[in-house]
BABABA-713880 format. One line per 2 residues: for each residue z negated, x negated, y negated of N, C-alpha, C. Coordinates in Angstrom, 2 decimals, always signed. Last residue first. Layout:
BEGIN
Z X Y Z X Y Z X Y  ... .
END
This chain:
BEGIN
-23.44 +45.48 -195.27 -22.60 +46.60 -194.83 -23.03 +47.20 -193.59  -25.01 +43.23 -195.68 -25.42 +44.47 -196.34 -24.63 +45.68 -195.84 .
-23.72 +41.10 -194.47 -24.99 +41.54 -193.91 -25.44 +42.87 -194.49  -21.57 +40.68 -196.18 -21.33 +41.17 -194.82 -22.61 +41.72 -194.22 .
-22.71 +39.55 -198.43 -22.22 +40.92 -198.54 -21.93 +41.51 -197.17  -23.34 +36.98 -197.54 -24.42 +37.85 -197.97 -23.97 +39.30 -198.09 .
-20.80 +35.96 -196.96 -21.75 +36.12 -195.88 -22.89 +37.06 -196.28  -19.69 +35.89 -199.54 -19.05 +36.68 -198.49 -20.04 +36.97 -197.36 .
-21.37 +34.06 -200.82 -21.32 +35.43 -201.29 -20.72 +36.35 -200.23  -20.78 +31.71 -199.44 -22.14 +32.25 -199.36 -22.17 +33.70 -199.81 .
-18.15 +31.36 -200.27 -18.44 +31.54 -198.85 -19.83 +32.15 -198.67  -18.43 +30.95 -203.03 -17.75 +32.14 -202.54 -18.03 +32.41 -201.06 .
-20.02 +28.42 -202.92 -20.53 +29.66 -203.52 -19.77 +30.90 -203.04  -18.56 +26.28 -202.01 -19.60 +26.84 -201.14 -20.06 +28.20 -201.64 .
-16.96 +25.74 -204.22 -16.34 +26.11 -202.94 -17.35 +26.78 -202.01  -18.86 +24.99 -206.11 -18.08 +26.20 -206.34 -17.37 +26.66 -205.07 .
-19.76 +22.59 -204.97 -20.69 +23.71 -205.13 -19.94 +25.02 -205.34  -17.45 +21.04 -205.18 -17.98 +21.37 -203.85 -18.96 +22.54 -203.91 .
-17.28 +20.87 -207.99 -16.21 +21.50 -207.22 -16.68 +21.90 -205.82  -19.62 +19.42 -208.53 -19.47 +20.78 -209.06 -18.38 +21.53 -208.29 .
-18.97 +17.00 -207.29 -20.13 +17.77 -206.84 -20.02 +19.22 -207.30  -16.72 +16.25 -208.86 -16.60 +16.44 -207.41 -17.75 +17.29 -206.88 .
-17.90 +16.04 -211.38 -16.80 +16.99 -211.18 -16.63 +17.28 -209.68  -19.72 +13.96 -210.88 -20.20 +15.28 -211.27 -19.14 +16.34 -211.04 .
-18.01 +11.81 -210.34 -18.89 +12.30 -209.28 -19.41 +13.70 -209.61  -16.89 +11.55 -212.91 -16.03 +11.84 -211.76 -16.87 +12.42 -210.62 .
-19.22 +10.89 -214.32 -18.46 +12.09 -214.66 -17.55 +12.51 -213.51  -19.88 +8.48 -213.12 -20.81 +9.60 -213.00 -20.10 +10.91 -213.33 .
-17.73 +6.90 -213.94 -17.89 +7.20 -212.51 -18.85 +8.37 -212.29  -18.32 +6.96 -216.72 -17.02 +7.44 -216.21 -17.14 +7.80 -214.73 .
-20.88 +5.83 -216.81 -20.71 +7.21 -217.21 -19.36 +7.78 -216.77  -20.30 +3.18 -215.90 -21.25 +4.03 -215.19 -21.02 +5.50 -215.53 .
-18.51 +2.34 -217.91 -18.06 +2.45 -216.51 -19.00 +3.34 -215.71  -20.31 +2.40 -220.08 -19.09 +3.22 -220.09 -18.56 +3.41 -218.67 .
-22.16 +0.48 -219.30 -22.58 +1.87 -219.36 -21.39 +2.82 -219.42  -20.52 -1.81 -219.51 -21.14 -1.46 -218.23 -21.55 +0.01 -218.21 .
-19.81 -1.75 -222.24 -18.77 -1.67 -221.19 -19.37 -1.25 -219.86  -22.36 -1.99 -223.41 -21.51 -0.83 -223.71 -20.43 -0.66 -222.64 .
-23.20 -4.47 -222.50 -23.87 -3.26 -222.02 -23.05 -2.01 -222.29  -21.44 -6.08 -223.97 -21.45 -6.14 -222.51 -22.10 -4.89 -221.92 .
-22.20 -5.38 -226.60 -20.83 -5.16 -226.12 -20.78 -5.16 -224.60  -24.86 -6.23 -226.78 -24.54 -4.81 -226.92 -23.15 -4.49 -226.38 .
-24.51 -9.00 -226.39 -25.37 -8.22 -225.50 -25.01 -6.75 -225.57  -22.82 -9.67 -228.53 -22.38 -9.89 -227.15 -23.20 -9.09 -226.15 .
-24.48 -9.03 -230.73 -23.21 -8.32 -230.53 -22.73 -8.47 -229.08  -26.59 -10.90 -230.32 -26.84 -9.46 -230.42 -25.58 -8.66 -230.11 .
-25.16 -13.34 -230.28 -26.00 -12.93 -229.15 -26.23 -11.43 -229.16  -23.96 -13.43 -232.79 -23.12 -13.38 -231.59 -23.91 -12.92 -230.36 .
-26.31 -13.69 -234.32 -25.44 -12.51 -234.48 -24.55 -12.35 -233.25  -27.10 -16.21 -233.46 -27.98 -15.06 -233.23 -27.18 -13.76 -233.34 .
-24.94 -17.72 -234.38 -25.22 -17.66 -232.95 -26.14 -16.48 -232.61  -25.17 -17.36 -237.18 -23.96 -16.94 -236.46 -24.22 -16.80 -234.97 .
-27.65 -18.55 -237.65 -27.44 -17.13 -237.96 -26.24 -16.59 -237.21  -27.01 -21.18 -236.85 -28.09 -20.44 -236.20 -27.89 -18.94 -236.40 .
-25.05 -21.85 -238.71 -24.68 -21.73 -237.30 -25.74 -20.98 -236.50  -26.61 -21.93 -241.04 -25.50 -20.99 -240.93 -25.07 -20.79 -239.48 .
-28.34 -24.04 -240.45 -28.88 -22.68 -240.63 -27.78 -21.64 -240.49  -26.74 -26.09 -237.93 -27.21 -25.81 -239.28 -27.76 -24.39 -239.33 .
-26.38 -28.18 -235.52 -26.93 -26.83 -235.65 -27.54 -26.65 -237.04  -23.31 -29.92 -235.32 -24.69 -29.90 -235.78 -25.15 -28.45 -235.94 .
-21.31 -30.75 -232.49 -21.55 -29.97 -233.71 -23.03 -29.95 -234.05  -21.41 -34.18 -231.26 -21.44 -32.72 -231.10 -21.66 -32.02 -232.43 .
-19.20 -36.77 -232.44 -20.54 -36.24 -232.19 -20.45 -34.73 -231.98  -16.74 -38.98 -231.01 -17.24 -37.99 -231.96 -18.64 -37.55 -231.60 .
-15.79 -40.53 -229.00 -16.49 -41.22 -230.07 -17.05 -40.27 -231.12  -13.35 -38.14 -228.40 -13.93 -39.42 -227.97 -14.57 -40.12 -229.17 .
-14.50 -34.95 -229.64 -13.47 -35.95 -229.36 -14.15 -37.22 -228.89  -16.83 -33.39 -229.34 -15.53 -32.75 -229.57 -14.39 -33.70 -229.23 .
-19.36 -33.70 -226.87 -18.60 -34.30 -227.96 -17.25 -33.61 -228.09  -21.88 -31.22 -226.26 -20.75 -32.05 -225.83 -20.00 -32.56 -227.05 .
-23.77 -29.63 -227.45 -24.25 -30.80 -226.70 -23.13 -31.69 -226.21  -22.56 -27.56 -228.74 -23.64 -28.24 -229.46 -24.20 -29.44 -228.71 .
-20.82 -26.45 -226.98 -20.24 -27.22 -228.09 -21.31 -27.97 -228.89  -22.22 -24.81 -225.29 -21.98 -26.20 -224.87 -21.44 -27.06 -226.01 .
-22.19 -22.24 -226.14 -23.27 -23.08 -226.63 -23.08 -24.55 -226.26  -20.08 -21.13 -224.76 -19.95 -21.28 -226.21 -21.02 -22.22 -226.78 .
-21.08 -21.15 -222.18 -19.84 -21.90 -222.44 -19.60 -22.07 -223.94  -23.28 -19.40 -222.40 -23.50 -20.84 -222.19 -22.26 -21.64 -222.55 .
-24.08 -16.86 -224.15 -22.81 -17.42 -223.69 -22.93 -18.95 -223.59  -25.98 -14.37 -223.97 -26.23 -15.81 -223.94 -25.00 -16.47 -223.31 .
-24.73 -11.84 -223.71 -25.29 -12.28 -224.98 -25.53 -13.77 -225.07  -23.89 -11.51 -221.10 -22.92 -11.33 -222.18 -23.41 -11.85 -223.51 .
-26.22 -11.95 -219.69 -25.07 -12.83 -219.43 -24.00 -12.69 -220.50  -27.78 -9.88 -220.77 -28.17 -11.28 -220.99 -26.98 -12.21 -220.74 .
-26.30 -7.59 -219.90 -26.58 -7.85 -221.31 -26.92 -9.30 -221.59  -26.26 -7.82 -217.11 -25.00 -7.80 -217.86 -25.24 -8.13 -219.32 .
-29.07 -7.77 -216.60 -28.20 -8.87 -216.13 -26.92 -8.94 -216.95  -29.98 -5.36 -217.83 -30.53 -6.66 -218.20 -29.59 -7.81 -217.81 .
-28.41 -3.43 -216.54 -28.41 -3.51 -218.01 -28.92 -4.88 -218.46  -29.16 -3.84 -213.90 -27.80 -4.19 -214.32 -27.70 -4.29 -215.83 .
-31.74 -2.75 -213.96 -31.56 -4.17 -213.66 -30.18 -4.64 -214.14  -31.00 -0.09 -214.43 -31.82 -0.81 -215.41 -31.69 -2.32 -215.22 .
-29.63 +0.40 -212.05 -28.91 +0.49 -213.32 -29.69 -0.23 -214.42  -31.77 +0.11 -210.22 -30.62 -0.79 -210.16 -29.84 -0.76 -211.48 .
-33.47 +2.20 -210.92 -33.94 +0.82 -211.07 -32.78 -0.16 -211.06  -31.75 +4.30 -210.23 -32.23 +4.18 -211.60 -32.73 +2.75 -211.87 .
-31.49 +3.92 -207.50 -30.31 +3.77 -208.36 -30.72 +3.61 -209.82  -34.14 +4.47 -206.70 -33.53 +3.16 -206.43 -32.33 +2.92 -207.33 .
-34.44 +7.13 -207.51 -35.29 +6.09 -208.08 -34.71 +4.70 -207.86  -32.42 +8.46 -205.95 -32.41 +8.48 -207.41 -33.23 +7.35 -208.02 .
-32.92 +8.51 -203.28 -31.94 +7.54 -203.78 -31.99 +7.41 -205.31  -34.76 +10.55 -203.03 -35.14 +9.22 -202.54 -34.16 +8.14 -203.00 .
-33.28 +12.74 -204.15 -34.49 +12.23 -204.80 -34.85 +10.82 -204.35  -29.67 +12.29 -204.12 -30.93 +12.81 -203.59 -32.12 +12.10 -204.23 .
-27.55 +12.43 -207.05 -28.01 +11.86 -205.78 -29.35 +12.45 -205.38  -26.92 +13.94 -209.39 -25.87 +13.50 -208.47 -26.37 +13.03 -207.10 .
-29.15 +14.57 -210.89 -28.18 +15.63 -210.59 -27.23 +15.22 -209.47  -30.39 +12.15 -211.19 -31.12 +13.24 -210.52 -30.17 +14.35 -210.10 .
-28.44 +10.77 -212.66 -28.71 +10.39 -211.28 -29.48 +11.46 -210.52  -28.61 +12.10 -215.13 -27.35 +12.08 -214.38 -27.63 +11.77 -212.91 .
-31.28 +11.58 -215.86 -30.78 +12.94 -215.74 -29.51 +13.03 -214.91  -31.30 +8.76 -215.98 -32.14 +9.46 -215.01 -31.64 +10.89 -214.79 .
-29.53 +8.38 -218.13 -29.21 +7.83 -216.81 -30.01 +8.56 -215.74  -30.91 +9.67 -220.26 -29.58 +10.13 -219.84 -29.21 +9.64 -218.43 .
-33.41 +8.13 -220.19 -33.37 +9.57 -219.93 -31.97 +10.06 -219.54  -32.51 +5.40 -220.74 -33.27 +5.76 -219.54 -33.16 +7.25 -219.22 .
-31.30 +4.51 -223.05 -30.45 +5.17 -222.06 -31.20 +5.60 -220.80  -33.36 +3.33 -224.57 -32.52 +4.38 -225.15 -31.75 +5.18 -224.09 .
-34.34 +1.36 -222.79 -35.21 +2.46 -223.24 -34.38 +3.63 -223.77  -32.11 -0.32 -222.59 -32.64 +0.33 -221.38 -33.54 +1.51 -221.75 .
-31.90 -1.15 -225.27 -30.82 -0.37 -224.66 -31.32 +0.37 -223.42  -34.32 -2.59 -225.51 -34.06 -1.44 -226.38 -32.98 -0.54 -225.77 .
-33.86 -4.58 -223.59 -35.02 -3.70 -223.47 -34.80 -2.43 -224.28  -31.64 -5.87 -224.67 -31.51 -5.16 -223.39 -32.66 -4.19 -223.18 .
-32.85 -7.02 -226.90 -31.79 -6.02 -227.10 -31.59 -5.21 -225.82  -34.61 -8.80 -225.58 -35.11 -7.74 -226.45 -34.09 -6.64 -226.68 .
-32.77 -10.49 -224.29 -33.75 -9.74 -223.51 -34.30 -8.56 -224.32  -31.51 -11.61 -226.51 -30.73 -10.80 -225.56 -31.65 -9.94 -224.71 .
-33.72 -12.99 -227.57 -33.07 -11.93 -228.35 -32.26 -11.02 -227.43  -34.25 -14.81 -225.51 -35.27 -13.86 -225.93 -34.67 -12.69 -226.71 .
-31.83 -16.27 -225.47 -32.27 -15.53 -224.28 -33.28 -14.45 -224.66  -31.89 -17.39 -228.03 -30.79 -16.49 -227.64 -31.19 -15.64 -226.44 .
-34.18 -18.99 -227.72 -34.18 -17.90 -228.70 -33.06 -16.90 -228.39  -33.29 -20.79 -225.75 -34.45 -19.94 -225.50 -34.48 -18.75 -226.46 .
-31.11 -22.00 -227.12 -30.92 -21.33 -225.84 -32.06 -20.36 -225.55  -32.41 -23.15 -229.34 -31.36 -22.14 -229.52 -31.15 -21.33 -228.25 .
-34.04 -24.98 -227.97 -34.64 -23.93 -228.80 -33.64 -22.80 -229.02  -32.11 -26.64 -226.87 -32.99 -25.88 -225.97 -33.64 -24.73 -226.74 .
-31.03 -27.76 -229.22 -30.19 -26.93 -228.35 -31.06 -26.06 -227.44  -33.10 -29.31 -230.22 -32.65 -28.17 -230.99 -31.83 -27.21 -230.13 .
END
């Protein structure tokens, strides 16, 4: 029964990660296209997608929480029984854990992307007045 729970939790976490990766593909691609060169953009996009799966699955399938179903609570005791209520609770925890882990990872990505965007925009604005001065000198 434990192996079934583990496999189902993994499959659910994988499915939730797939949905999250699909939902955030365009925003992530748009940000990366703006911030990094074309040859780096595809690699970073694949890495962020990979990170969505790794972080989501590791956050959704909590092995340390599932151990309670195979280890004894006390000496001579028996492990917790997997009832229907516990199945529902574990599936709910998997979905919420996957989304929560991905939310934190994507929040960090978007914070750093915002900082990088501000830096890139600032550098572009610095270059712009210098380019205008040079173009007006040639006209005189």
